N, C-alpha and C positions, 0 to 999 in steps of 0.2 A: 752042656748047652743050656739046660734048665737053670743051672746056677748062674751062668753068665747073664741070662735074660733077666733073672731077678735082680742081679747087681745093677744092670743098666737101668731097670725100672726104678730101683731105689735111688740111684743117682739123679734120675729125672725128677722124681718126687721131691727130693731135698732141694733141687734147683728151683722148682716151682715155689716151694715153701719159703726159701730164702728171698726169691724175687718179690713175693707177696709182702714179706716183712719190710723190705726196702721201699716198696711202693706205698705201703701204709704209713711210713714214718712221716711226721709233719714236714711239709715242704718248706714252711716258713722259717724254721730254725736252721741256721747255717751250720754246716759241719766243719768244725775246727776253724772258725773265722779268725780274722785278725782282731786283736783286742781293740776296743773302742774306748777312747778317753772322753769323759764327760766333765766339762768344767761348769760347775753350778754357780750361778750368780747369787749374791746375798739377797738381792731384791729384784723383782721383775714386775714391770707394768704392762698389763694386757688390756685390750679394748674390745674383746669379744666375750661371748657367754662361756666359751670353752677355750682352754689354752693347750698348745702343743709343746713338745719337748724343745723345739728350736726357739721358742719364745722365752724360755727360762734357763737355757744352757747352751754352751758351745760344744760341738762334737769334733773329734779328730780321730782318724783311722785310715787304713790303707784301702778299704773297699768303699768307693764313692756311692755305689748303689745301695749298700747297706746303710751308710750314713744318711742318705736321703730318706730311706724308708723309716729309720728311727726318728729323724727330725720331724716327720709328719705324724708321729704317734700322738693321739690326744691323751693327755695326762689326767685332766679333770675339769670341773666347772670352775669358773672364776667367781669371786665373791660379788656381792652387790656393789654398785658404785659407791666409792668411799670406804668400803670394807676391806678386810685383809684375811688371808689364810696362809697356811704353811704347807709347802710340799717337801717331803723328806726323801732321802736316797732310797729308803725301802719302798716308798710309794712308786717312785720312778722305776725301780727294778721290777716290781710286780706288773707294771704296765708294759715293760719291754720283754718279758720272759717268753712270750710267744714268738718273738723275732730273733732273740739271741740269748744264749745261756748266760746266767748271772756271772759266772767266773770270767767271762770275757769283757765285762764292764768294769772300768776303773774310774772312780770318781776323784776329781781334784777340785780345789776351790772350797766353797762353803759346804758345810754338812747339810744344810737345808736352805730353802729360799722362801722369802716372803712374797706372796702373790698379791698384787693390788690391782684394782680395776680402774682404768683411766676414766675420769669423770669430770663433768661440770660441777663446780662448787657454787651454790647459790646461798648467800648468807641470809640469816633470818632477818637482818636489817633491811636487805633489799626486798624481801617478800613483804614485810610490814609496810615499807614505803610505797610499794606498788598498790597495796590495798588502800592505803590512805589516799593516794592519787585517784584511785577509782571512785572512792566515796565523794571526794571533792567534785569530780566530774559528774557524778550521778545526781548531785543536788546543786548543780551550778547556779550561782546567783543568790544563794541563801547564805545567811550568816550562821555557820556551823562550827562545832567543836567536836570532832570525832576522837575517840580514845579506844585503842586496842586493849583488850582485857588481859592479854598475856603476850609475851615475846615469842616470836617464831624461832624454831631451831634451824641451823644450817641444813641444807639437803644436798645430796649428791646424785647427779643424773648421768646416764651414759652420754658419751659424746655423739654429736649429730646436730641436725638443724633444730634448734630450740624454739619452742613457742609456748605461750601460756595464755589462759583466759581466766577472767575473774567474773563471778556471778554471785548474786545474793540468793540464799536459800529461803523458801517459803514466800508467802504473800503478806505484805504489810499494809494495814489500813491506817495506822497512826503515823504521824510525822516523827522522825527520830526514834530514840529508844534503842533497845537491844536488837542487834542484827548479827546474822551469821553469813560470812562470805566464804567462798570456796575458790581456791586457786588451783587450776588444772594445768599441769605441765605435760607437754608432748615433745617427743623427739622423733624427727622424721615423720611427722603426722601420726604418730602412734602414742596414745595416752600412756604415760608412765606413772604419774603420781598425782594425788589430790591432797591439798593442804587446807584444812578448815581454819578460819580466822573468826574469832568472836569480837564484836565491837559494840561500843555504846556511843550513840550520836546525839549531841545536844544541838537543837536548832533554836536560834534566838530571833524573836520578832517583837515589834512594837505592838503592845496590846493595851486595851483601856480597862481601867479599874475604877471603882467608885471612890471618889475623894473622901466622902463621908457617907454615913448610912443614908440610903435612898429608900424612902417608905413606899409601900404598895400604892399604886395608882398615881405616883408622883410623875409629873411631866418633866422629863429629863432635859436639862439644859447643858450647854458646853461647860459651864463652871462646876457641874456635878462630876466631871470626868477628869481622870489623870492618866497620861500616857507613860507607860514604863516598858523597859526592855526585859524580856522574860524568856526562859527556856520553855518551849511549848510542848515538849514531848509528853509531859504529864497532865496537860490541860485537856478539857473536853474539846472535841473536834469543832464545835460551833463558837469558838472564841471570836471576838470582834477586833479587827485591825483598822477599821474605817469608822471614824466618829460620826460621819453623816448617817450611818445606819442607826445610831443611838439617839442623836439629838432630835427632839420632837416626839419621841416615843414615851410610853409610860411603863413603869415597872409593874410586872405581873405579880411580884411578891417583894418583900423587903430584901434589899441588897445591902449586905454588910460592908463596912469600910474596907477598902483595899481588895475587895472581891473582884475577880476578873469577870467582866460583863460578857454575856453570851447572847446569841440571837434568841434563845429560848426564854430568856429572863425579861425581855421587853416585848411590847406589842404596840400596834398603832392605836392612838387614842380614838374613842368614838366621836363621830361628827354629829350624831343625833343622840340626844338624851331622852330618857323616859319622861313622857309628858309633853314633849315638844309638839307644836302644831305644824303639820307638814302637809304637802299636797300629794294626794294619791293619784297616780296616772295609770290608765289602762289604754294601750295603744296597739293598733294593728295597721297594716299597710293602708287600709281604707277607713279607719275609724280611730278617733282619739276621745277618751272620756276622762274627766278629772273630777275629784271630790276632795273635800277637806277631811283630814284625819288627825288622830292623835297617836304618837308612838307609844307603844305599851312596854318597850324596853329600849335600852341604848343600842346603838349599832354603828359599825364602822363601814367605810366604803366597801360595797360588795356584799355585806351581810344581809341575810334574810331575817326580817323581824316582824312581829305581829303589830298590825296597825288597825285602829278602830275608826270606821267611818262615822263622822260626827252627826250625820243626818240619819242614816239608816241604822246606826249602831252595829253594823255588821263588822266582824273581825276577819281581816284578810292577812295573808302572808305576802310581804312585798320586799323588793330588793332595794337597798339604799343606793341612790345614785349621787346625791350630794346632800348637803345639810338641810336643803329645803324641800326635797321631794323624794318619793319612793315610787317604784314601778311594780305593778301587778303583772305577773307573767301569764 
């Protein structure tokens, strides 16, 4: 009886051990499945960030559930838009080995497949033209000649709702000159790529130059000036495009022939000269006093100049109101 009990106990123990081994075996690997035929394409086009077996191969076999499971296995990441990579049979076997043993996989067709990402192709010419159109719109109404300093390359973007925006970098105080623009491409409202574009912009305007040398303190007349068309990006910001600003002014310094005239190189001529006899006026709401005086220096309209009272010999500071009188504040 003791022997029989030990025998029964041993059988039960081996039964539990065998059962535990069976239960511990991977449930995903099929036991003696039907062979699966995998027909690999020479080239596959995918449109997502990862690709599955069904997107690069056709499957045939007797077990539809197994085929569906294998078809949905993710094999790897797709390349960037416009790029390519290669998926080999060995890569595919390594991804499927947790679902089916390698000896049950039979490959037909190509030895490997080229994976390409479906994408928008935007040519460099299209990008450059979009930037030029933006520049013309940005300085609308001006005579400009923009030039892109290099040609853009073609870019590839994922498929989806495409949008792009162009903006200039930095803050510019001068007209024209070197500029950097940035083209930001978005797909489905998500920023995908930024492309910098460097440009040089010429802006042409009519400006006035000295026809001949203009001496200091010379009263400028219309025949002293010559209008020319010039790129203003390298000119000082206070160049003159309206001759009425210049005619009747005097040169603050000698202006050389063909020099572009600026607001800072001319000034209003004085209406009172040193030694002129003028009227000195002191005025309040209830009182007005006047006296004769002599200007001690030249003055323009609105200037404060020293004036000597001819009677009292007192020196006062007065504001030039016109060529005949000054006012004491």
